[in-house]
DSSP file (Angstrom, degrees, kcal/mol; ACC not computed):
  #  RESIDUE AA STRUCTURE BP1 BP2  ACC     N-H-->O    O-->H-N    N-H-->O    O-->H-N    TCO  KAPPA ALPHA  PHI   PSI    X-CA   Y-CA   Z-CA
    1    1 A M              0   0    0      0, 0.0    47,-0.0     0, 0.0    49,-0.0   0.000 360.0 360.0 360.0 140.8  -22.4    4.0  -56.8
    2    2 A P        -     0   0    0      0, 0.0     2,-0.0     0, 0.0     0, 0.0  -0.308 360.0-116.1 -68.1 149.3  -24.1    0.8  -58.1
    3    3 A S     >  -     0   0    0      1,-0.1     4,-2.5     4,-0.0     5,-0.2  -0.260  31.6-101.8 -74.1 169.6  -22.5   -2.5  -57.3
    4    4 A L  H  > S+     0   0    0      1,-0.2     4,-2.4     2,-0.2     5,-0.2   0.878 124.5  53.6 -62.2 -37.3  -21.2   -4.8  -60.0
    5    5 A E  H  > S+     0   0    0      2,-0.2     4,-2.7     1,-0.2    -1,-0.2   0.919 109.7  47.4 -62.2 -43.1  -24.4   -6.9  -59.8
    6    6 A E  H  > S+     0   0    0      2,-0.2     4,-3.1     1,-0.2     5,-0.3   0.906 110.6  51.6 -65.5 -41.3  -26.5   -3.8  -60.2
    7    7 A I  H  X S+     0   0    0     -4,-2.5     4,-2.4     2,-0.2     5,-0.2   0.935 112.1  46.9 -59.9 -45.9  -24.5   -2.6  -63.2
    8    8 A Y  H  X S+     0   0    0     -4,-2.4     4,-1.8     1,-0.2    -2,-0.2   0.941 115.4  45.1 -60.9 -48.6  -24.8   -6.1  -64.8
    9    9 A R  H  < S+     0   0    0     -4,-2.7     4,-0.3     1,-0.2    -2,-0.2   0.898 118.1  43.2 -63.5 -42.2  -28.6   -6.2  -64.1
   10   10 A L  H  < S+     0   0    0     -4,-3.1     4,-0.2    -5,-0.2    -1,-0.2   0.848 127.2  25.2 -74.2 -34.8  -29.2   -2.6  -65.3
   11   11 A Y  H  X S+     0   0    0     -4,-2.4     4,-2.5    -5,-0.3     5,-0.3   0.448  88.1  97.5-117.6  -0.8  -27.1   -2.5  -68.4
   12   12 A F  H  X S+     0   0    0     -4,-1.8     4,-3.0    -5,-0.2     5,-0.2   0.944  90.6  44.9 -54.4 -51.0  -26.7   -6.1  -69.7
   13   13 A S  H  > S+     0   0    0     -4,-0.3     4,-2.8     1,-0.2     5,-0.3   0.876 111.4  53.2 -66.0 -36.5  -29.5   -5.7  -72.3
   14   14 A D  H  > S+     0   0    0     -4,-0.2     4,-1.8     2,-0.2    -1,-0.2   0.941 114.2  42.0 -60.9 -46.7  -28.2   -2.3  -73.4
   15   15 A V  H  X S+     0   0    0     -4,-2.5     4,-2.4     2,-0.2    -2,-0.2   0.933 116.2  48.7 -66.6 -46.2  -24.8   -3.7  -74.0
   16   16 A F  H  X S+     0   0    0     -4,-3.0     4,-2.7    -5,-0.3    -2,-0.2   0.944 113.8  44.6 -60.5 -49.7  -26.0   -6.9  -75.6
   17   17 A Y  H  X S+     0   0    0     -4,-2.8     4,-2.3     1,-0.2    -1,-0.2   0.835 111.7  53.4 -69.4 -30.3  -28.4   -5.3  -78.0
   18   18 A Y  H  X S+     0   0    0     -4,-1.8     4,-2.2    -5,-0.3    -1,-0.2   0.933 112.8  44.0 -65.6 -44.2  -25.9   -2.6  -79.0
   19   19 A L  H  X S+     0   0    0     -4,-2.4     4,-3.0     2,-0.2     5,-0.3   0.865 112.6  51.9 -68.8 -35.7  -23.4   -5.4  -79.8
   20   20 A L  H  X S+     0   0    0     -4,-2.7     4,-2.9    -5,-0.2    -1,-0.2   0.906 109.2  51.2 -64.3 -41.1  -26.1   -7.4  -81.6
   21   21 A Y  H  < S+     0   0    0     -4,-2.3    -2,-0.2    -5,-0.2    -1,-0.2   0.918 115.3  42.2 -59.8 -45.1  -26.9   -4.3  -83.6
   22   22 A L  H  < S+     0   0    0     -4,-2.2    -2,-0.2     1,-0.1    -1,-0.2   0.933 127.7  28.1 -68.4 -46.2  -23.2   -3.8  -84.6
   23   23 A S  H  < S-     0   0    0     -4,-3.0    -3,-0.2    -5,-0.1    -2,-0.2   0.759  80.1-148.5 -92.2 -26.7  -22.4   -7.5  -85.3
   24   24 A K     <  +     0   0    0     -4,-2.9     2,-0.4    -5,-0.3    -4,-0.1   0.807  68.2 110.1  56.5  29.9  -25.8   -8.9  -86.4
   25   25 A D     >  -     0   0    0     -6,-0.3     4,-2.6    -5,-0.2     5,-0.2  -0.929  57.2-160.4-138.7 108.4  -24.5  -12.1  -84.9
   26   26 A R  H  > S+     0   0    0     -2,-0.4     4,-2.4     1,-0.2     5,-0.2   0.895  92.2  48.8 -59.2 -44.9  -26.1  -13.3  -81.6
   27   27 A Q  H  > S+     0   0    0      1,-0.2     4,-2.5     2,-0.2    -1,-0.2   0.925 113.1  46.7 -64.3 -44.5  -23.3  -15.6  -80.6
   28   28 A L  H  > S+     0   0    0      1,-0.2     4,-2.9     2,-0.2     5,-0.2   0.908 111.6  52.0 -63.3 -41.3  -20.6  -12.9  -81.1
   29   29 A A  H  X S+     0   0    0     -4,-2.6     4,-2.2     1,-0.2    -2,-0.2   0.901 110.4  48.5 -62.2 -40.8  -22.8  -10.3  -79.3
   30   30 A E  H  X S+     0   0    0     -4,-2.4     4,-2.1    -5,-0.2    -2,-0.2   0.933 113.2  47.2 -64.0 -45.7  -23.1  -12.7  -76.3
   31   31 A D  H  X S+     0   0    0     -4,-2.5     4,-2.0     1,-0.2    -2,-0.2   0.926 114.6  45.6 -62.0 -45.9  -19.4  -13.4  -76.2
   32   32 A L  H  X S+     0   0    0     -4,-2.9     4,-2.4     2,-0.2    -1,-0.2   0.853 108.8  56.3 -69.0 -33.8  -18.5   -9.7  -76.5
   33   33 A T  H  X S+     0   0    0     -4,-2.2     4,-2.0    -5,-0.2    -1,-0.2   0.928 108.4  48.0 -62.2 -44.1  -21.1   -8.7  -73.8
   34   34 A S  H  X S+     0   0    0     -4,-2.1     4,-2.1     1,-0.2    -2,-0.2   0.918 110.3  52.7 -60.2 -42.8  -19.4  -11.2  -71.4
   35   35 A E  H  X S+     0   0    0     -4,-2.0     4,-2.1     1,-0.2    -2,-0.2   0.901 106.4  53.1 -60.1 -42.5  -16.0   -9.7  -72.3
   36   36 A V  H  X S+     0   0    0     -4,-2.4     4,-1.7     1,-0.2    -1,-0.2   0.928 110.9  45.7 -60.3 -46.2  -17.3   -6.1  -71.6
   37   37 A F  H  X S+     0   0    0     -4,-2.0     4,-2.1     1,-0.2    -1,-0.2   0.814 109.1  55.5 -71.6 -28.6  -18.5   -7.1  -68.1
   38   38 A F  H  X S+     0   0    0     -4,-2.1     4,-2.8     2,-0.2    -1,-0.2   0.887 106.3  52.3 -65.4 -37.8  -15.3   -9.0  -67.4
   39   39 A K  H  X S+     0   0    0     -4,-2.1     4,-3.0     2,-0.2     5,-0.4   0.890 107.8  51.1 -64.3 -38.3  -13.4   -5.8  -68.2
   40   40 A V  H  X S+     0   0    0     -4,-1.7     4,-2.4     2,-0.2    -1,-0.2   0.927 113.1  45.3 -63.1 -44.0  -15.6   -3.9  -65.7
   41   41 A I  H  < S+     0   0    0     -4,-2.1    -2,-0.2     2,-0.2    -1,-0.2   0.916 116.9  45.5 -64.8 -42.5  -14.8   -6.5  -63.0
   42   42 A K  H  < S+     0   0    0     -4,-2.8    -2,-0.2     1,-0.2    -1,-0.2   0.919 126.2  27.3 -68.3 -45.4  -11.1   -6.5  -63.9
   43   43 A H  H  < S-     0   0    0     -4,-3.0    -3,-0.2    -5,-0.2    -2,-0.2   0.710  81.2-161.0 -95.1 -21.7  -10.6   -2.7  -64.1
   44   44 A R     <  -     0   0    0     -4,-2.4    -3,-0.1    -5,-0.4    -4,-0.1   0.897  19.4-151.0  38.7  65.1  -13.4   -1.5  -61.7
   45   45 A P        -     0   0    0      0, 0.0     2,-1.1     0, 0.0    -1,-0.1  -0.233  17.2-111.3 -62.9 154.1  -13.4    2.0  -63.1
   46   46 A D        -     0   0    0    -45,-0.0     2,-0.3     2,-0.0    -2,-0.0  -0.751  35.6-155.2 -89.4  97.6  -14.5    4.8  -60.7
   47   47 A F        -     0   0    0     -2,-1.1     3,-0.1     1,-0.2     6,-0.0  -0.571  13.2-168.3 -78.0 132.0  -17.8    5.9  -62.1
   48   48 A Q  S    S+     0   0    0     -2,-0.3     2,-0.3     1,-0.2    -1,-0.2   0.837  70.5   6.8 -86.5 -36.5  -18.8    9.5  -61.3
   49   49 A T  S  > S-     0   0    0      1,-0.1     4,-1.0   -48,-0.0    -1,-0.2  -0.884  76.3-105.4-139.8 168.4  -22.4    9.3  -62.5
   50   50 A E  H  > S+     0   0    0     -2,-0.3     4,-1.6     1,-0.2     3,-0.4   0.868 120.6  57.2 -63.9 -35.8  -24.9    6.8  -63.7
   51   51 A A  H  > S+     0   0    0      1,-0.2     4,-2.5     2,-0.2    -1,-0.2   0.857 101.1  56.5 -63.4 -34.5  -24.5    8.2  -67.2
   52   52 A S  H  > S+     0   0    0      2,-0.2     4,-2.4     1,-0.2    -1,-0.2   0.803 102.0  57.1 -69.2 -26.5  -20.8    7.5  -67.0
   53   53 A V  H  X S+     0   0    0     -4,-1.0     4,-2.6    -3,-0.4    -2,-0.2   0.970 111.6  40.2 -64.7 -53.6  -21.5    3.8  -66.3
   54   54 A K  H  X S+     0   0    0     -4,-1.6     4,-2.8     1,-0.2     5,-0.3   0.909 115.7  51.6 -63.5 -42.4  -23.6    3.4  -69.5
   55   55 A S  H  X S+     0   0    0     -4,-2.5     4,-2.5     1,-0.2     5,-0.2   0.928 111.4  47.4 -59.8 -46.2  -21.2    5.5  -71.5
   56   56 A Y  H  X S+     0   0    0     -4,-2.4     4,-2.7     2,-0.2     5,-0.2   0.930 113.4  48.3 -60.1 -46.6  -18.2    3.4  -70.3
   57   57 A L  H  X S+     0   0    0     -4,-2.6     4,-2.4     1,-0.2    -2,-0.2   0.928 114.7  43.6 -62.9 -46.4  -20.0    0.1  -71.0
   58   58 A L  H  X S+     0   0    0     -4,-2.8     4,-2.5     2,-0.2    -1,-0.2   0.871 114.7  49.8 -70.0 -35.7  -21.1    1.1  -74.5
   59   59 A T  H  X S+     0   0    0     -4,-2.5     4,-2.5    -5,-0.3    -2,-0.2   0.925 112.3  47.7 -66.0 -43.4  -17.7    2.6  -75.4
   60   60 A T  H  X S+     0   0    0     -4,-2.7     4,-2.5    -5,-0.2    -2,-0.2   0.896 111.4  52.0 -62.3 -40.0  -16.0   -0.6  -74.1
   61   61 A A  H  X S+     0   0    0     -4,-2.4     4,-2.4    -5,-0.2    -2,-0.2   0.934 109.5  48.6 -61.6 -46.5  -18.5   -2.6  -76.2
   62   62 A R  H  X S+     0   0    0     -4,-2.5     4,-2.5     1,-0.2    -2,-0.2   0.923 113.0  47.6 -60.7 -44.3  -17.7   -0.6  -79.3
   63   63 A H  H  X S+     0   0    0     -4,-2.5     4,-2.7     1,-0.2    -1,-0.2   0.888 110.7  51.7 -65.4 -38.3  -14.0   -1.1  -78.8
   64   64 A S  H  X S+     0   0    0     -4,-2.5     4,-2.2     2,-0.2    -1,-0.2   0.910 111.2  47.9 -63.3 -41.4  -14.4   -4.8  -78.1
   65   65 A Y  H  X S+     0   0    0     -4,-2.4     4,-2.3     2,-0.2    -2,-0.2   0.927 112.2  48.5 -64.9 -45.2  -16.3   -5.2  -81.4
   66   66 A I  H  X S+     0   0    0     -4,-2.5     4,-2.5     1,-0.2    -2,-0.2   0.918 111.0  51.1 -61.8 -43.2  -13.8   -3.2  -83.3
   67   67 A D  H  X S+     0   0    0     -4,-2.7     4,-2.2     1,-0.2    -1,-0.2   0.904 108.9  51.8 -59.8 -41.3  -10.9   -5.3  -81.8
   68   68 A Q  H  X S+     0   0    0     -4,-2.2     4,-1.6     1,-0.2    -1,-0.2   0.911 110.3  48.5 -61.3 -42.8  -12.8   -8.4  -82.8
   69   69 A L  H  X>S+     0   0    0     -4,-2.3     5,-2.4     1,-0.2     4,-1.0   0.902 109.2  52.3 -65.3 -40.6  -13.1   -7.2  -86.4
   70   70 A K  H  <5S+     0   0    0     -4,-2.5     3,-0.4     1,-0.2    -1,-0.2   0.895 106.8  53.6 -62.2 -39.4   -9.5   -6.3  -86.6
   71   71 A K  H  <5S+     0   0    0     -4,-2.2    -1,-0.2     1,-0.2    -2,-0.2   0.875 114.7  41.2 -61.9 -36.8   -8.5   -9.8  -85.4
   72   72 A K  H  <5S-     0   0    0     -4,-1.6    -1,-0.2    -5,-0.2    -2,-0.2   0.544 110.0-122.4 -88.1  -8.3  -10.7  -11.2  -88.3
   73   73 A G  T  <5 +     0   0    0     -4,-1.0     2,-0.3    -3,-0.4    -3,-0.2   0.829  61.7 147.3  70.2  32.1   -9.5   -8.6  -90.8
   74   74 A V      < -     0   0    0     -5,-2.4    -1,-0.2    -6,-0.1    -2,-0.1  -0.736  52.6-106.3-102.1 148.6  -13.1   -7.5  -91.4
   75   75 A E        -     0   0    0     -2,-0.3     3,-0.1     1,-0.1    -1,-0.1  -0.374  28.0-121.2 -67.9 152.3  -14.3   -4.0  -92.3
   76   76 A L  S    S+     0   0    0      1,-0.2     2,-0.5    -2,-0.1    -1,-0.1   0.888  94.3  35.1 -64.3 -42.7  -16.0   -2.0  -89.6
   77   77 A V        -     0   0    0     32,-0.1     2,-0.9     3,-0.0    -1,-0.2  -0.961  61.6-159.9-123.0 127.1  -19.3   -1.5  -91.4
   78   78 A D    >   -     0   0    0     -2,-0.5     3,-1.4     1,-0.2     4,-0.2  -0.841  12.4-176.8-101.8  94.8  -21.0   -3.9  -93.8
   79   79 A L  G >  S+     0   0    0     -2,-0.9     3,-1.4     1,-0.3    -1,-0.2   0.722  73.4  68.8 -69.0 -22.5  -23.3   -1.5  -95.8
   80   80 A E  G 3  S+     0   0    0      1,-0.3    -1,-0.3    -3,-0.1    25,-0.0   0.692  92.3  60.9 -72.7 -15.8  -24.9   -4.3  -97.8
   81   81 A D  G <  S+     0   0    0     -3,-1.4    -1,-0.3     2,-0.0    -2,-0.2   0.522  80.4 113.0 -84.6  -5.1  -26.6   -5.6  -94.7
   82   82 A W    <   -     0   0    0     -3,-1.4     2,-0.6    -4,-0.2     3,-0.1  -0.433  52.1-160.2 -71.5 139.0  -28.5   -2.4  -94.2
   83   83 A D        +     0   0    0     -2,-0.1    -1,-0.1     1,-0.1    -2,-0.0  -0.864  16.5 171.2-117.0  93.9  -32.2   -2.5  -94.6
   84   84 A L        +     0   0    0     -2,-0.6     2,-0.4    13,-0.1    -1,-0.1   0.717  52.2  90.8 -78.1 -21.3  -33.2    1.2  -95.2
   85   85 A A        -     0   0    0      1,-0.1     3,-0.0    -3,-0.1    13,-0.0  -0.617  51.3-174.6 -79.8 131.5  -36.8    0.4  -96.1
   86   86 A K        +     0   0    0     -2,-0.4     2,-0.3     2,-0.0    -1,-0.1   0.546  67.1  44.2-101.0 -11.0  -39.2    0.4  -93.1
   87   87 A T  S    S-     0   0    0      0, 0.0    -2,-0.0     0, 0.0     0, 0.0  -0.826  91.3 -98.2-128.3 168.1  -42.3   -0.8  -95.0
   88   88 A Q        -     0   0    0     -2,-0.3     2,-0.1    -3,-0.0     6,-0.0  -0.789  44.8-155.9 -88.6 110.0  -43.1   -3.5  -97.6
   89   89 A P        -     0   0    0      0, 0.0    -4,-0.0     0, 0.0    -1,-0.0  -0.328  21.6 -98.7 -81.6 165.9  -43.2   -1.8 -101.0
   90   90 A S     >  -     0   0    0      1,-0.1     4,-2.9    -2,-0.1     5,-0.2  -0.293  46.1 -96.9 -70.1 167.9  -45.0   -2.9 -104.1
   91   91 A P  H  > S+     0   0    0      0, 0.0     4,-1.8     0, 0.0     5,-0.1   0.891 127.4  47.4 -57.0 -39.8  -43.0   -4.8 -106.7
   92   92 A E  H  > S+     0   0    0      1,-0.2     4,-1.8     2,-0.2     5,-0.2   0.934 114.3  46.0 -66.8 -44.5  -42.4   -1.6 -108.7
   93   93 A E  H  > S+     0   0    0      1,-0.2     4,-3.3     2,-0.2    -1,-0.2   0.854 108.2  58.8 -65.2 -33.8  -41.5    0.4 -105.6
   94   94 A D  H  X S+     0   0    0     -4,-2.9     4,-2.7     2,-0.2    -1,-0.2   0.912 104.6  49.1 -62.6 -43.5  -39.2   -2.5 -104.5
   95   95 A L  H  X S+     0   0    0     -4,-1.8     4,-1.6     2,-0.2    -1,-0.2   0.929 115.8  43.1 -61.2 -45.2  -37.2   -2.2 -107.7
   96   96 A I  H  X S+     0   0    0     -4,-1.8     4,-2.5     1,-0.2    -2,-0.2   0.922 114.0  51.7 -65.7 -43.7  -36.8    1.6 -107.3
   97   97 A S  H  X S+     0   0    0     -4,-3.3     4,-3.0     1,-0.2     5,-0.2   0.889 106.1  53.7 -62.1 -41.2  -36.1    1.2 -103.6
   98   98 A Q  H  X S+     0   0    0     -4,-2.7     4,-2.1     2,-0.2    -1,-0.2   0.911 111.0  46.3 -60.6 -42.3  -33.4   -1.4 -104.1
   99   99 A E  H  X S+     0   0    0     -4,-1.6     4,-2.3     2,-0.2    -2,-0.2   0.913 113.1  49.2 -66.7 -42.5  -31.6    1.0 -106.5
  100  100 A E  H  X S+     0   0    0     -4,-2.5     4,-3.0     2,-0.2     5,-0.2   0.906 110.4  51.3 -63.0 -41.5  -32.0    3.9 -104.1
  101  101 A Q  H  X S+     0   0    0     -4,-3.0     4,-3.0     1,-0.2     5,-0.3   0.904 109.5  50.3 -61.4 -41.9  -30.7    1.8 -101.2
  102  102 A R  H  X S+     0   0    0     -4,-2.1     4,-2.1    -5,-0.2    -1,-0.2   0.922 113.0  46.0 -62.2 -43.5  -27.7    0.8 -103.3
  103  103 A I  H  X S+     0   0    0     -4,-2.3     4,-2.1     2,-0.2    -2,-0.2   0.927 115.8  45.1 -66.1 -45.9  -27.0    4.5 -104.2
  104  104 A I  H  X S+     0   0    0     -4,-3.0     4,-2.9     2,-0.2     5,-0.2   0.918 113.0  50.4 -66.0 -43.4  -27.5    5.7 -100.6
  105  105 A S  H  X S+     0   0    0     -4,-3.0     4,-2.2    -5,-0.2    -1,-0.2   0.896 110.5  50.5 -60.9 -39.8  -25.3    2.8  -99.2
  106  106 A S  H  X S+     0   0    0     -4,-2.1     4,-0.8    -5,-0.3    -1,-0.2   0.900 111.6  47.8 -64.0 -41.0  -22.6    3.7 -101.6
  107  107 A A  H >< S+     0   0    0     -4,-2.1     3,-0.8     1,-0.2     4,-0.4   0.920 111.7  49.2 -66.5 -43.6  -22.8    7.3 -100.6
  108  108 A I  H >< S+     0   0    0     -4,-2.9     3,-1.6     1,-0.2    -2,-0.2   0.880 104.6  59.7 -63.2 -37.3  -22.7    6.5  -96.9
  109  109 A A  H 3< S+     0   0    0     -4,-2.2    -1,-0.2     1,-0.3    -2,-0.2   0.758  98.5  60.0 -62.8 -23.7  -19.7    4.2  -97.5
  110  110 A Q  T << S+     0   0    0     -3,-0.8    -1,-0.3    -4,-0.8    -2,-0.2   0.601  85.7  98.2 -80.9 -11.1  -17.8    7.2  -98.8
  111  111 A L  S <  S-     0   0    0     -3,-1.6     2,-0.2    -4,-0.4    39,-0.0  -0.452  75.4-122.4 -74.3 149.8  -18.1    9.0  -95.5
  112  112 A D    >>  -     0   0    0     -2,-0.1     4,-1.6     1,-0.1     3,-0.6  -0.518  46.6 -63.5 -83.8 158.9  -15.2    8.9  -93.1
  113  113 A E  T 34 S+     0   0    0      1,-0.3    -1,-0.1     2,-0.2     0, 0.0  -0.601 118.0  24.2 -74.8 145.5  -15.6    7.6  -89.5
  114  114 A P  T 3> S+     0   0    0      0, 0.0     4,-2.8     0, 0.0    -1,-0.3  -0.985 119.9  59.8 -89.5   2.6  -17.2    8.6  -87.3
  115  115 A Q  H <> S+     0   0    0     -3,-0.6     4,-2.7     1,-0.2    -2,-0.2   0.880 103.0  54.8 -57.9 -38.6  -19.6   10.2  -89.7
  116  116 A R  H  X S+     0   0    0     -4,-1.6     4,-1.7     2,-0.2    -1,-0.2   0.943 113.7  39.4 -60.8 -49.7  -20.4    6.9  -91.4
  117  117 A T  H  > S+     0   0    0      2,-0.2     4,-2.8     1,-0.2    -2,-0.2   0.900 116.2  51.0 -68.8 -40.6  -21.5    5.2  -88.1
  118  118 A I  H  X S+     0   0    0     -4,-2.8     4,-2.8     1,-0.2     5,-0.4   0.890 107.7  53.6 -65.3 -38.6  -23.2    8.3  -86.8
  119  119 A A  H  X>S+     0   0    0     -4,-2.7     4,-2.1    -5,-0.3     5,-0.8   0.918 112.2  45.0 -61.0 -42.5  -25.2    8.7  -90.0
  120  120 A K  I  X>S+     0   0    0     -4,-1.7     5,-2.2    -5,-0.2     4,-1.1   0.940 114.9  47.2 -67.0 -46.3  -26.4    5.1  -89.7
  121  121 A L  I  <5S+     0   0    0     -4,-2.8     6,-2.9     3,-0.2    -2,-0.2   0.916 125.1  29.1 -61.9 -44.0  -27.2    5.4  -86.0
  122  122 A R  I  X5S+     0   0    0     -4,-2.8     4,-0.6     4,-0.3    -3,-0.2   0.948 128.5  34.4 -84.1 -51.7  -29.1    8.7  -86.4
  123  123 A L  I  <5S+     0   0    0     -4,-2.1    -3,-0.2    -5,-0.4    -2,-0.1   0.841 131.6  26.3 -79.4 -34.2  -30.6    8.6  -89.9
  124  124 A V  I  <<S+     0   0    0     -4,-1.1    -3,-0.2    -5,-0.8    -4,-0.1   0.878 133.7  29.5 -95.2 -46.2  -31.3    4.9  -90.2
  125  125 A E  T  4<S-     0   0    0     -5,-2.2    -3,-0.2    -6,-0.2    -4,-0.2   0.636  95.9-129.4 -94.0 -15.6  -31.8    3.7  -86.7
  126  126 A G     <  +     0   0    0     -4,-0.6    -4,-0.3    -6,-0.3    -3,-0.1   0.763  41.8 169.9  76.7  25.5  -33.2    6.9  -85.1
  127  127 A W        -     0   0    0     -6,-2.9    -1,-0.2    -7,-0.1     2,-0.1  -0.326  35.7-109.7 -67.2 153.3  -30.8    7.1  -82.2
  128  128 A S     >  -     0   0    0      1,-0.1     4,-2.2     4,-0.0     5,-0.2  -0.443  19.5-119.5 -78.8 157.4  -30.8   10.3  -80.1
  129  129 A F  H  > S+     0   0    0      1,-0.2     4,-2.9     2,-0.2     5,-0.2   0.853 114.8  57.6 -65.1 -33.4  -27.8   12.6  -80.2
  130  130 A A  H  > S+     0   0    0      2,-0.2     4,-2.2     1,-0.2    -1,-0.2   0.930 108.0  45.5 -62.4 -45.0  -27.4   12.1  -76.4
  131  131 A A  H  > S+     0   0    0      2,-0.2     4,-2.0     1,-0.2    -2,-0.2   0.908 114.4  48.2 -66.0 -41.4  -27.0    8.3  -76.9
  132  132 A I  H  X S+     0   0    0     -4,-2.2     4,-1.7     1,-0.2    -2,-0.2   0.927 111.2  50.8 -64.3 -43.9  -24.6    8.7  -79.8
  133  133 A G  H  X>S+     0   0    0     -4,-2.9     5,-3.3     1,-0.2     4,-0.6   0.900 108.5  52.5 -60.1 -41.0  -22.5   11.2  -77.9
  134  134 A Q  H ><5S+     0   0    0     -4,-2.2     3,-1.0     3,-0.2    -1,-0.2   0.912 105.8  53.8 -61.2 -43.2  -22.3    8.8  -74.9
  135  135 A I  H 3<5S+     0   0    0     -4,-2.0    -1,-0.2     1,-0.3    -2,-0.2   0.881 115.7  39.1 -60.6 -38.6  -21.1    6.0  -77.1
  136  136 A Y  H 3<5S-     0   0    0     -4,-1.7    -1,-0.3    -5,-0.1    -2,-0.2   0.444 112.8-117.0 -91.4  -0.2  -18.3    8.2  -78.4
  137  137 A G  T <<5S+     0   0    0     -3,-1.0    -3,-0.2    -4,-0.6     2,-0.2   0.818  79.4 112.2  69.7  29.2  -17.6    9.8  -75.0
  138  138 A R  S   <S-     0   0    0     -5,-3.3    -1,-0.3    -6,-0.2    -2,-0.1  -0.674  72.4 -82.4-125.6 178.7  -18.6   13.2  -76.4
  139  139 A S     >  -     0   0    0     -2,-0.2     4,-1.8     1,-0.1     5,-0.1  -0.404  33.9-115.9 -82.1 159.3  -21.4   15.7  -76.0
  140  140 A P  H  > S+     0   0    0      0, 0.0     4,-2.4     0, 0.0     5,-0.1   0.850 118.2  58.7 -59.5 -33.4  -24.8   15.5  -77.7
  141  141 A N  H  > S+     0   0    0      2,-0.2     4,-2.7     1,-0.2     5,-0.2   0.905 103.0  51.1 -62.8 -41.4  -23.9   18.7  -79.4
  142  142 A W  H  > S+     0   0    0      1,-0.2     4,-2.7     2,-0.2    -1,-0.2   0.921 110.7  49.0 -60.9 -43.3  -20.8   17.1  -81.0
  143  143 A A  H  X S+     0   0    0     -4,-1.8     4,-2.4     2,-0.2    -2,-0.2   0.904 111.6  49.7 -63.2 -40.7  -23.0   14.2  -82.2
  144  144 A C  H  X S+     0   0    0     -4,-2.4     4,-2.5     2,-0.2    -2,-0.2   0.934 113.0  45.4 -63.2 -47.4  -25.5   16.7  -83.7
  145  145 A V  H  X S+     0   0    0     -4,-2.7     4,-2.4     2,-0.2    -2,-0.2   0.915 113.7  49.5 -63.8 -43.3  -22.8   18.7  -85.5
  146  146 A T  H  X S+     0   0    0     -4,-2.7     4,-2.1    -5,-0.2    -1,-0.2   0.899 112.0  48.3 -63.6 -40.7  -21.1   15.5  -86.8
  147  147 A C  H  X S+     0   0    0     -4,-2.4     4,-2.8     2,-0.2    -2,-0.2   0.908 110.0  52.2 -65.6 -41.7  -24.5   14.2  -88.0
  148  148 A H  H  X S+     0   0    0     -4,-2.5     4,-2.3     1,-0.2    -2,-0.2   0.920 110.4  47.9 -60.4 -43.3  -25.2   17.5  -89.7
  149  149 A R  H  X S+     0   0    0     -4,-2.4     4,-2.3     2,-0.2    -1,-0.2   0.884 111.1  51.3 -65.3 -37.9  -21.8   17.4  -91.5
  150  150 A A  H  X S+     0   0    0     -4,-2.1     4,-2.8     2,-0.2    -2,-0.2   0.923 109.6  50.2 -64.0 -43.8  -22.5   13.8  -92.5
  151  151 A R  H  X S+     0   0    0     -4,-2.8     4,-2.8     1,-0.2    -2,-0.2   0.914 110.2  50.2 -59.2 -43.5  -25.9   14.8  -93.9
  152  152 A Q  H  X S+     0   0    0     -4,-2.3     4,-2.5     2,-0.2    -1,-0.2   0.915 111.7  47.3 -63.6 -42.7  -24.3   17.7  -95.9
  153  153 A K  H  X S+     0   0    0     -4,-2.3     4,-2.9     2,-0.2    -2,-0.2   0.911 112.5  50.0 -64.1 -41.6  -21.7   15.3  -97.3
  154  154 A L  H  X S+     0   0    0     -4,-2.8     4,-2.9     2,-0.2     5,-0.2   0.924 110.0  50.8 -61.8 -43.5  -24.4   12.8  -98.2
  155  155 A K  H  X S+     0   0    0     -4,-2.8     4,-2.5     1,-0.2    -2,-0.2   0.933 112.5  46.2 -58.7 -46.9  -26.4   15.5  -99.9
  156  156 A D  H  X S+     0   0    0     -4,-2.5     4,-2.4     2,-0.2    -2,-0.2   0.917 113.5  48.8 -63.3 -43.4  -23.4   16.6 -101.9
  157  157 A L  H  X S+     0   0    0     -4,-2.9     4,-2.2     1,-0.2    -2,-0.2   0.913 113.6  46.2 -63.1 -42.5  -22.5   13.1 -102.9
  158  158 A L  H  X S+     0   0    0     -4,-2.9     4,-2.6     2,-0.2    -1,-0.2   0.871 111.3  51.7 -70.0 -36.4  -26.1   12.3 -104.0
  159  159 A E  H  X S+     0   0    0     -4,-2.5     4,-1.9    -5,-0.2    -2,-0.2   0.915 110.5  49.1 -64.1 -42.0  -26.3   15.5 -105.9
  160  160 A D  H  X S+     0   0    0     -4,-2.4     4,-1.3     2,-0.2    -2,-0.2   0.911 111.4  50.3 -61.8 -41.9  -23.1   14.7 -107.7
  161  161 A Y  H  < S+     0   0    0     -4,-2.2     3,-0.4     1,-0.2    -2,-0.2   0.945 113.8  42.9 -61.6 -49.1  -24.4   11.2 -108.5
  162  162 A Y  H  < S+     0   0    0     -4,-2.6    -1,-0.2     1,-0.2    -2,-0.2   0.745 109.7  57.5 -73.9 -22.3  -27.7   12.4 -109.9
  163  163 A D  H  <        0   0    0     -4,-1.9    -1,-0.2     1,-0.2    -2,-0.2   0.795 360.0 360.0 -73.7 -27.4  -26.0   15.2 -111.9
  164  164 A N     <        0   0    0     -4,-1.3    -1,-0.2    -3,-0.4    -2,-0.2   0.444 360.0 360.0 -90.6 360.0  -23.9   12.7 -113.7
């Protein structure tokens, strides 16, 4: 099993960038990353595999972030900060794209957790089902099924929107 130094060296950037992704705040991500590694030192969990180390760290990171939000009374996901466009559109495309982003963000906001977060991780950020499953302490198959259900709900919500 890796030592605490090895765990820190191997997984620091994964934990930090995951928290930066969640918070979009470098200082908060740094603070929470330190907190996660203090928890590892304090609790010294018995890791069975290398995958369980990363899963534990990312799960602890997610819980630390959620706890921080609860302390501040902030919602878990700020959908208005999402940038769904991956390229620079023309001015005409930009107007259409902004409206589409608003509609899609509104539809995603109507999803329940964990579908909302999984939809963002998979559909917007392109995360693998294995990585999503690890974060939630579940199997890649569970992440795939949950994402499929989120897609179906999004499809239904968007069809309802465009029908009205």
